[in-house]
N, C-alpha and C positions, 0 to 999 in steps of 0.2 A: 936788200935796205927795202925800205919803205919808208915814201914821202907822203904826210896828208897834208892839207890845203885846207883851211875853213874858211867859211863866208857866211854873212849874214846878220853879224851881230850889229849893236845901235842903240839907240836912244828911243824909251817908248813909256809911256805914262803908266801908271798900275792900271791892271786890270786889261791890257792889252795884250797882245800877241807878237811873237818872233819865230822864224823859222832858219835854224842852223843848216850848214849843209858841211859836210866834210868829203871831199875827192881825195881818194888812197890812188899813189901810183907806185910802180917799181914792181917788188917781189911779192905781188899782190894775192899770190899763190900760199902764201905761207901765213895770212893773217887767218886768226881762229877769232877773238873778239874785237868788235869796234865799239866804241861808245864817246859818252862826254866826261867830263871832270870841271869842278870850276873851284876860281880862288876868288872869294870875297877879299875886299879891301882889309889888309891888317890881320887875317887870316891862312891859314893851310888850305890846301887844295885838298880837295873833296869830290867824292864819287856823285856824279850826276844820276847817270844812266847806263850801261851797256848792254849791247846785244850780241849773242855768240852768233856764228855763221848758223847754224842749226838750234833750234830751242827758242826759249824764251826769254824776255826782257828783264833786266835786272834794274830798281829805280832804288832811289833813295829815297824816305820816308817823307822827306820835306817837299819833293813834287810829284808823289801819287797822285794822279787825279786830274792834273794840271800839266804836264810833260807828256809827251809819247814819244819815245826814239823809234826809228825804222831804218832799215837796211836794203839797199837795191845793191845785191851782189853781182847782176850786172854790168853795170856803173860803179862797183866800186865804193858807193858813198853811201856816207850814213846821214840820217838827219834827224834834229832835233824840234820837234815842233813843242813852242812853248806857249802857252795859254794862261790868261787868268795871272798873269806876272804880281809881283809884289817888289816893293823896295828892296827887300832882303835877298831877290835872286842878283841883285845887280855883281858883276864879276867878271873876269876874263876867264871865258870857257875854252876848254882846252878839247879837242879831239884826241883820241887813245886809237892806239891800234894795238895789240898782241900777237907774237909769233910762238911758237914752242921754245924761243931762244933768248927772245927780247921784249921788250916794250917800246912803241913810238909814241911820241907827240907831236900834234901839231903848235903852230907858232901861238896860239890864242886869238882870240875876236872878244873885245869887250861888250857888253850886255850892261847898259843901265835903264834900272826902271826909277822915274822919278814917280814923286808920292803926289 
């Protein structure tokens, strides 16, 4: 089992920045990809960015150039630096991790961008 705990959400004005963190614990040796998804109000959950243990990150087109994912394997933590935030970035952001067998999700953290 893997447990994921997010932090760093909140309220920010458009154009501002936030940094999300997600710490993994448990069977961390089994983790391949880590990343972030989000669920805007009234919409389905969608990919934001993922980072494999080795290799290049993958970003949704809507966040390319504004968001940066990074991963500290020594700390078992993944980060999401969000710059130039827009009201349409308002969502519950979920940390994600997967192994060869299953996916794991954090509890979610609210990000609200005011116009």
